[in-house]
Structures are given as structure tokens and as C-alpha cells.
C-alpha positions in Angstrom: 85.0 112.5 101.4 85.7 108.5 101.5 83.2 106.3 103.2 83.8 105.3 106.3 84.7 101.3 106.9 82.4 99.7 109.2 83.6 96.0 109.9 80.3 94.0 110.7 81.7 90.8 112.9 78.7 88.3 113.4 78.5 84.7 112.8 74.6 84.9 112.2 74.6 86.1 108.8 71.4 87.1 108.9 72.2 89.6 111.5 75.0 90.9 109.8 73.3 91.7 106.4 70.6 93.5 108.3 73.3 96.1 110.0 74.3 95.9 105.9 71.2 97.3 104.8 70.7 100.0 107.5 74.4 101.4 107.3 74.7 101.5 103.8 72.0 103.6 103.5 73.8 106.0 105.9 76.7 106.4 103.1 79.0 103.9 105.1 81.2 101.1 103.1 80.5 97.2 105.3 82.8 94.7 105.1 81.5 91.1 106.6 83.6 88.6 109.3 81.7 85.9 110.5 84.2 84.7 113.1 87.2 86.4 115.1 89.7 85.0 112.7 88.2 86.5 109.6 88.0 89.7 111.3 91.9 89.7 112.8 92.4 89.6 108.9 90.2 92.2 107.6 91.4 94.7 109.9 95.1 93.7 108.9 94.0 94.1 105.3 91.7 97.2 105.3 91.8 100.6 107.0 88.7 99.7 109.4 87.2 103.2 110.8 85.0 101.2 113.3 84.0 97.4 114.1 80.6 96.4 115.4 81.6 93.1 117.2 79.4 90.1 118.8 80.8 88.3 121.4 79.5 84.7 120.9 81.6 83.5 117.7 84.0 80.4 117.1 87.5 79.9 116.6 88.0 83.2 118.1 85.1 85.0 120.2 84.9 88.4 120.7 86.3 89.6 123.9 89.4 88.0 122.6 89.4 89.6 119.3 89.1 92.8 121.1 92.1 92.4 122.9 94.1 91.7 120.1 92.7 94.6 118.0 93.9 96.7 121.2 97.1 95.5 121.5 98.3 97.8 118.2 94.8 99.7 117.3 92.3 102.2 118.5 90.0 101.5 116.3 86.4 102.3 117.8 84.4 99.5 118.7 80.9 98.4 119.3 80.3 95.3 121.3 76.6 93.8 120.4 75.8 90.7 121.9 72.9 88.9 124.0 74.4 88.6 126.8 72.7 90.7 129.6 74.7 90.6 132.7 76.4 94.0 133.4 79.2 92.1 134.6 79.7 91.3 130.5 78.8 95.2 129.2 82.1 95.8 132.2 84.7 93.6 131.0 84.0 94.0 127.5 83.9 97.9 128.1 87.8 97.1 130.0 88.9 95.2 127.3 88.4 98.9 125.0 85.4 98.2 123.6 83.7 102.2 123.2 80.2 100.7 123.4 77.6 98.0 124.2 74.6 97.7 122.6 72.3 94.3 123.6 70.4 92.1 121.0 67.6 92.2 120.0 68.4 95.8 118.9 66.6 98.3 116.8 68.6 98.5 113.8 68.0 102.6 113.6 69.5 102.7 117.5 72.9 100.6 115.9 72.7 103.1 112.8 72.6 106.3 115.9 74.7 104.8 118.2 77.8 104.4 114.9 77.3 107.5 113.4 77.7 109.1 117.2 80.5 107.1 117.7 82.5 108.3 114.8 81.5 111.8 114.9 83.7 111.5 118.3 86.5 109.1 117.1 87.0 111.4 114.3 86.6 114.9 115.2 90.3 115.6 115.8 90.8 114.1 111.9 90.6 115.1 108.2 88.2 113.7 106.0 90.6 111.6 104.0 91.4 109.4 107.1 92.7 108.9 110.7 95.7 110.6 111.0 96.0 112.9 114.1 98.8 114.7 113.9 97.5 118.7 114.0 100.9 120.2 112.4 104.9 120.2 113.4 104.1 121.7 116.7 103.9 118.8 119.6 102.5 120.0 122.4 101.8 118.3 125.3 100.2 118.5 128.7 102.8 118.0 132.1 101.6 116.8 135.4 104.6 115.5 137.5 106.2 112.5 136.3 103.3 112.5 133.4 103.1 113.8 130.0 100.3 113.7 128.3 101.0 113.9 124.6 98.5 115.4 122.7 99.4 114.9 119.1 100.8 110.9 119.4 97.3 110.4 121.8 99.5 108.5 124.6 100.8 109.6 127.8 104.8 109.1 128.8 105.8 107.9 132.2 109.3 107.0 133.0 110.0 107.4 129.4 107.9 104.8 128.6 104.9 105.5 126.3 101.8 104.5 127.2 98.8 104.5 124.3 95.6 106.0 125.5 91.7 104.6 123.9 90.2 108.0 122.3 88.2 107.9 126.0 90.9 107.5 128.3 92.8 110.1 126.3 89.6 113.0 126.5 89.0 111.7 130.2 92.9 112.8 130.8 92.8 115.8 128.5 90.2 117.3 130.4 91.5 116.4 134.1 95.2 117.0 133.7 94.3 120.3 131.8 93.4 121.8 135.8 95.1 119.9 138.2 93.6 119.8 141.5 90.2 120.7 139.7 87.0 118.7 140.9 85.3 117.1 137.6 81.7 115.4 138.4 81.1 112.9 136.5 78.4 114.6 134.2 81.3 117.2 133.2 83.6 114.3 132.0 81.0 112.0 130.5 79.6 114.9 128.3 83.1 116.2 127.7 84.5 112.5 126.6 81.8 110.7 124.9 80.1 114.0 124.0 76.3 113.0 124.7 74.1 113.6 127.2 74.6 112.3 130.7 71.7 110.5 132.2 73.2 108.2 135.2 73.5 104.7 136.0 74.6 102.9 133.0 76.7 105.8 132.0 78.7 106.0 135.9 79.7 102.2 135.5 81.1 103.2 132.2 82.8 105.6 134.0 84.4 103.6 136.5 85.3 101.0 133.9 87.4 103.7 132.0 88.8 105.2 135.3 89.8 101.8 136.4 91.8 101.4 132.8 93.8 104.7 133.1 95.1 104.0 136.8 96.2 101.0 135.1 98.0 102.5 133.0 99.0 105.4 135.1 99.8 104.7 138.9 102.2 102.7 140.1 99.9 101.2 142.4 95.8 101.9 141.1 94.3 100.7 144.3 96.0 103.7 146.2 96.3 106.1 143.5 98.3 109.2 143.5 97.3 111.2 140.7 94.0 110.0 139.9 91.7 110.7 142.9 88.1 109.6 143.5 86.4 112.9 145.4 83.5 110.9 147.1 79.7 112.3 146.1 81.9 114.7 143.4 83.9 113.1 140.7 87.3 113.1 140.3 90.3 115.1 139.9 93.8 114.6 139.0 96.1 115.6 142.0 98.8 118.3 141.5 102.3 117.1 141.4 105.8 118.3 141.4 104.9 120.5 138.5 101.8 122.2 137.3 100.0 121.6 133.9 102.4 123.7 131.4 102.3 123.2 127.7 105.4 122.9 125.7 
């Protein structure tokens, strides 16, 4: 089995070195970049399996880096930042980051978060890479004018292919599997993140991802036709023209 490649992006070499020491003990292959431009070059030249990204960096900051990476790739991303405001966390998650760790951090917690995200992100793939195709048969879920393609991890709307993050895909996979059924935030979180639900911060994280999905699939995200909020309960995917079907 090939070691997963982790890209650490931080302009403080001592922090990058600390993370390297702990992550290499877990058998992970570490690559370092000390600004956003170097990170983009590493992503272009290497097969990166996960990124640890600081926000406040020279040349290209962490937010810009995440935005550029998300334009073409679905690499799992964890933000590690000294920023403490909830708005900073929500903004980072909204750009496409999968997790947020605040500095100063416990290195053992970072290791645990990295390993958990690797498990969640690559549980569809084999050990040799990140090819998510499961065979020649293409399976799709169809609700109304939306088609969730289970082989390409995308959703098709009016013949336009819209790429999804892994978390967005898992949320839609759950909701579109049973249109009309209400799922609680706990059910959504434990399915999409494969982790225990506590509430509070998890609720904010779910809300951010629901908003991003609505931006991708709804004509008017503020008045959604598909992804409905059921106050006090959770969310559901509204039944439209057709019931869900597999092809």
C-alpha cells in the first residue's frame, strides 16, 4: 500500500516541522510548502491526498489557495489557523475546506483529524489511489431535474455537470435516496462525516454545506425547491417530477 501524501502549507517552518514529526510516525509521506504559490506548484506536480493549510501566508493566503484548488480538485483540506472567530471558520468551510483546527493545537489531535478525514475521504477507493469508479456500471439517483452520478461524484442539472465535494456528495446521496423523508442534523452529520454528533459547531458546519449545495442545485438558493429545511427537525429532499430511481 502506498503511503498517503500530506501537503503541509504553513509559513512558520517550526510548525510545519512539528506536524511532520507526528504525521511521519503514522507512516504518512509529508511534503512542505511555505506559501500559497509553492503549495499550488506542489499540488500540480504531486499526487496529494490531503492538505493542511494555514490562512495567514504570504503571496497567496490560505483562503485564496483553497479557492484555487477547489476550482479543479477535490483534495481533502484541513485549515489550521490562529483565527478564532466563527466567521473565519464558516468562511473557510464555505470555500470548500473539510475541517478547521485552531492554533495553538495539540499535535495528537491533528493526527487524529487527519487520519479520520483520510478514512472518510477514501473509503470508496482502493489503496493504490483515488479513482472512485466502482466498475463499468454507472449508477445514478434521479429526482426531478437533478441526477446524482455515483461514479463521478457529481450532480447533473439541465445537462450541466456540477462537481461536488465529498461531503456534499454524501449529504445528497443520503437525502436523494429517500425523497420526502426528513433527516435530522445528527443523521446527516454522522453519515456525511462518519463521526459522532455533539451539536453546536457541528450544526454550523452542516448549515454551511447545505448552503453550498443549494447554491449549486437551486435556481434560487433563498427559496429552495429541492433541499428543504424542516424547522426543528432537519432537512429533506423534496419529491419532484420523478421518484428516485437507479439506472
